[in-house]
Every structure is written in C-alpha cells, then in structure tokens.
C-alpha positions as CSV (number, residue, x, y, z in Angstrom):
1,M,-27.7,4.9,38.6
2,T,-31.2,4.9,40.2
3,G,-33.7,2.1,40.7
4,I,-37.3,1.8,41.9
5,A,-37.9,-0.3,45.0
6,K,-40.5,-2.9,44.1
7,D,-43.2,-4.7,46.1
8,R,-43.3,-2.2,48.9
9,D,-46.1,-0.1,50.5
10,A,-44.2,3.1,49.8
11,P,-42.7,3.2,46.3
12,A,-39.2,4.7,46.3
13,I,-36.5,5.7,44.0
14,V,-33.0,5.0,45.3
15,G,-29.6,6.4,44.3
16,D,-26.1,6.5,45.7
17,A,-26.8,7.2,49.4
18,S,-30.1,9.0,48.4
19,L,-33.8,8.1,48.6
20,A,-37.1,9.6,47.5
21,Y,-40.3,7.8,48.5
22,L,-44.0,8.3,47.8
23,I,-46.7,8.2,50.5
24,H,-50.3,9.2,50.8
25,V,-52.1,10.7,53.7
26,Q,-55.8,11.0,54.2
27,T,-56.7,14.7,54.6
28,Q,-60.5,14.3,54.8
29,D,-62.7,11.5,56.1
30,G,-66.1,10.6,54.8
31,E,-68.8,7.9,54.8
32,S,-68.3,7.1,51.2
33,P,-65.2,6.9,49.0
34,K,-66.1,10.0,47.1
35,D,-66.2,12.0,50.4
36,K,-62.7,11.0,51.3
37,E,-59.6,13.0,50.2
38,W,-56.0,11.9,50.1
39,E,-52.8,13.9,49.5
40,W,-49.8,12.3,47.8
41,M,-46.4,13.4,49.2
42,V,-42.8,12.8,48.1
43,R,-40.1,12.8,50.8
44,A,-36.4,12.7,50.0
45,F,-33.0,12.4,51.6
46,G,-29.4,12.6,50.5
47,V,-27.4,14.6,48.0
48,Q,-29.5,13.2,45.1
49,G,-32.7,13.6,47.1
50,P,-34.1,16.7,45.4
51,E,-33.5,15.2,41.9
52,L,-35.0,11.9,42.8
53,A,-38.0,13.6,44.4
54,E,-38.7,15.6,41.3
55,Q,-38.4,12.4,39.2
56,L,-40.9,10.6,41.4
57,A,-43.2,13.6,41.5
58,A,-43.1,13.9,37.7
59,T,-44.1,10.2,37.4
60,V,-47.1,10.7,39.7
61,R,-48.1,13.9,37.8
62,A,-48.0,12.0,34.5
63,W,-50.1,9.2,36.1
64,D,-52.6,11.8,37.3
65,R,-52.9,13.4,33.8
66,H,-52.9,10.2,31.7
67,V,-54.3,7.4,33.8
68,R,-56.3,8.8,36.7
69,A,-58.0,11.3,34.5
70,D,-59.5,8.4,32.5
71,D,-63.0,7.8,33.9
72,N,-62.4,4.0,33.8
73,S,-59.5,4.2,36.3
74,K,-60.4,7.0,38.7
75,H,-59.5,5.0,41.7
76,A,-56.4,3.2,40.3
77,D,-53.2,3.7,42.3
78,P,-50.1,4.8,40.4
79,A,-48.1,1.8,39.2
80,L,-44.3,2.3,39.1
81,T,-42.2,-0.1,37.2
82,L,-38.5,-0.5,36.5
83,S,-37.4,-0.1,32.9
C-alpha cells in the first residue's frame, strides 16, 4: 500500500521502506516571474522507489497537461491529494 504525505514542502509517495518525493529547482533567474524558470524533479529510494517515482511523475505530467495548460491556472502548483 502507498500513501501521499500531506502538508509538507516536498510532496511524497511512501511505500514499504520506499519513498519518492517531488522537488523544484530554479534553473533560471529573472527580474519578473515570466523570466524565471523552474525544473520539477522526482527523487526515489528503496525497492519500490522506481515504481513510486513513475507514479508521482505521471501525476505531475497530468497536472501539466490538464491544469497548468489552462490559461487561468498557469502559475498554480500541483495539488496532490490522497484518495
């Protein structure tokens, strides 16, 4: 069974002695928000790490396609919830 860690700065999916977490790193600075660039990364550890990392990355890709692509929510961070 896996779960999503809630209310943390780095969203994570945890499993039996395994972990995958999402972070973002600024790759370009700028004077205005549109000039700045960020890269999202998933890090994983443990036997289930690769599977959990892919699950988390797929969630972020879906957010990118379906939420972030919407002009009204360009700057929204991905929201991860437990279901």
